[in-house]
C-alpha positions in Angstrom: 157.7 38.6 184.5 160.0 38.3 181.5 159.0 39.1 178.0 160.2 36.6 175.3 160.5 38.0 171.8 160.0 36.1 168.6 163.8 36.4 168.0 164.6 34.8 171.4 162.0 32.0 170.7 163.6 31.4 167.3 167.1 31.2 168.9 165.9 28.7 171.5 164.2 26.5 168.9 167.3 26.6 166.6 169.6 25.7 169.5 167.5 22.8 170.8 166.8 21.3 167.3 170.2 22.1 165.8 168.4 23.6 162.8 169.6 26.7 161.0 168.2 29.9 162.5 167.0 31.1 159.1 165.0 27.8 158.6 163.4 28.1 162.1 162.6 31.8 161.5 160.8 30.9 158.2 158.8 28.1 159.9 157.8 30.2 162.9 156.8 33.2 160.7 154.8 30.8 158.4 153.0 29.4 161.4 152.1 32.9 162.7 150.9 34.0 159.2 148.7 30.9 158.9 147.2 31.4 162.4 146.4 35.0 161.5 145.0 34.1 158.1 142.7 31.4 159.6 141.5 33.7 162.4 140.8 36.5 159.8 138.6 33.9 158.0 136.6 33.3 161.2 138.1 29.8 161.6 138.8 28.2 164.9 142.3 26.8 165.5 142.5 23.9 167.9 145.9 22.6 169.1 145.2 19.5 171.2 146.3 19.8 174.8 147.7 23.3 174.1 144.6 25.4 173.5 142.1 26.9 171.1 142.2 30.2 169.3 138.9 31.6 168.0 137.4 35.0 167.1 134.5 36.5 169.0 132.4 39.4 167.8 131.4 42.0 170.4 128.0 43.6 169.6 127.8 47.3 168.9 126.6 49.4 171.9 126.0 52.9 173.1 128.5 54.2 175.6 129.0 57.4 177.4 131.9 59.8 177.4 132.7 60.3 181.1 134.0 63.9 180.6 131.2 65.3 178.5 128.5 62.7 179.3 127.8 62.6 175.6 126.4 59.3 174.2 128.7 57.6 171.7 128.0 54.7 169.4 130.6 52.0 169.8 130.7 49.8 166.7 130.9 46.0 166.7 134.3 44.6 167.2 136.1 41.3 166.6 138.7 40.0 169.0 140.7 36.8 169.4 140.1 34.6 172.4 142.4 31.9 173.7 141.2 29.0 175.8 144.0 26.9 177.5 144.2 23.2 176.8 144.6 20.4 179.4 148.5 20.2 179.4 148.9 24.0 179.6 146.4 24.2 182.5 148.2 21.4 184.3 151.6 23.1 183.8 150.4 26.5 184.7 148.6 25.6 187.9 151.2 23.1 189.2 153.4 24.9 191.7 157.1 25.0 190.6 159.6 23.7 193.1 162.6 26.0 193.4 165.9 24.2 193.8 168.3 25.7 196.3 
């Protein structure tokens, strides 16, 4: 599995759109900043056919340290969840045909 960096993504978009790399970089960074800002405000972001980003709060709980068996209070925690949209599901679950 390959890892695609933000820089590589920006380069691909700039090449495919013939836009300046600096312009694409600003747009991508602004998009990421806005997504982060909205999630921090507990807002749900829905991109039709792509997917939905939303925050979930995990309740506080009591856990146990496996080494000392001491009870530890684990505070409530927020996390980001992503649910795939229709087109992403279709593309992800459709087998890719390898050309020879």
